[in-house]
C-alpha positions, 0 to 999 in steps of 0.5 A: 477845669478844661483840658488843653485839648478842650481849650485848643479845640474851642479856640481853633474852631472860633478862629477858623470860623472867623478867618473863613468868614473874614477871608472870603472873597465877598467879605474882603471885597465888600470890606475894601469897598467900604473902607475905600468909600468911607475911610479914604483919608486913612487909606491915603495916609497909609498909601502915603507912608508906604510910598514915602518909604518905597517910592521916594523919587516919584513926582506928585502927579505920579504919586496921585495916579499910583495911589488911584491904581493901588486903590483900584487893585485893592477894591476890585481884587483884594490886593493890599497896598503893601502887596501892590508895591512889593509885587511891583504892580506899577511895572506889570500889566493886569494879566500879570497882576492877576496871576498873583495870589493875594493873602486873603485868597491864599487862606481860601486855597490852603483851607480847600486843600486840607481837612478842617479837622486838622486845624487843631493840631497845627494852630496849637503849638503844644499839640503840634509838638505832641503830633510831631515829637520825634522830629523836634529833636530837642527838649520842649515843655508846655506851660499853663496856669497849672504848671508848677515852678518846681516842674518848670525849674526841673525842665530848665535844669535839664537844658542847663545840663546840655551847656545851654543857658537860654531857652526859646519861648513861644506863645501857644496860638501865635504865628509869624514870630509874634511873642517869640522871645529868648529867656534865661534858664535862671528864670525866677519863680516870680518871672515864671508867674509873670510869664503865665499871666502874660500868656494866659493861653499858655506857652511852649518853652523849648531848648534853644536850637544850635544851628549849623554855622554855615547857615548861622553865619549870615545872621547869628541873632536868628535861627535861619530856617528853611520853609519847605512847602509840601503838597501831598497827593495820594501817590506823591508828595511835592516840595514847592517853592522852598526858601531859606529865611534869614533875619536882618538887623539883629532881629531874633526871628527870621520871618519875612513879615518881621523884615527877614529875607526870602531866599528862593532855593532850587528844589533840585539842589538847594542853591539860592538863586534869588533873594528879596524882602517883602518890600520887593527889594532885591539882594545878592549879599546879606546887608549886615554880614555882607556874605554872598547869599545868591549861589549858597547851597544849603547843606544836606539838601537831600536829607532835608527833602526826605525829612519833610516828606516823612513829616507830610506822612504823619497827618496824610489828609493835611495836603498843604503844609509849610514846614519850618526846619532848621539844620542843627548839630543834631541834623534837621529838626522841625521848628514849626508846622503851618497849615496856611503857609504864606506864598511869600516866594512871590516877592523874590520870584516877581511872578504869581502862582495862581495857575500853578495852584489851580492845577494842584487843586484840580489834581487834589480834587480828582484824587480824593 
């Protein structure tokens, strides 16, 4: 029987090889050209759906010219149609557009900052927990086919003693909130067996986070986390483009890919200065709770900065990490760690970060 380490290592190596190949600029551009030449009908349908949703008032001729421009940016520079519209490229000249980093390039940049040996720790949630256990500040258990119901039941009883009647479930190797669910601590043996069959690679069961009410008030259904991106140099750790993530419309996750809001924070004092979603739609108030977001200051901001800088020291040769942290009744706690955290701050900022990150890369390669 393979251990969790062996399973995770094999999965991570295969995933890294696959992602490294599929995200290389040559493969992306070649693939885009193939799709644009031989599957133009599919691309037209995709663009048409996006334009119908996000650019409803444009004329037919404008729609056709916009599609041709979208296709050009897709074929020549690798920008997905949703990126084109979310970044409002139709209002930007080519020099401004090319300052943005598309999602394929983002994986190349972040991979070049990090030691590939660390992939295993960040891609496998159980190993993430093992590496950063003191920062989680809550009960967490890894479950797989070898986990007995009696052990799992004992874990749930410990959660129940805290007064909580639900736990969070996270698939072992998923990201962007995929597969996340809230389950009852009254989980039956039959349901536990179903969960093990559904998540054959395993899953994490976590004590539910009780978040600070000042942040929860915007949207109670989701734990609204802070994404703190650190870039670690030999002599310094920078926190770049921090943002508060807030869910919408009753979703239980706050990820921007699931419709959550990206609320840019001033790195000096934690004040929200700009808010948008991935469609490039801007907000000043939350669309559900109607609470004012712009101008909100994240509590205990200095402590949050110190917290992530301590996190960054644990695996020092992982230079780029996106930390998701939550303010709870136990203080700041780690939710997840991402070695390839997305550059979603480009949506509310409406400006690219290519020059900025090239300077980080240059500095990192000098210091290695």
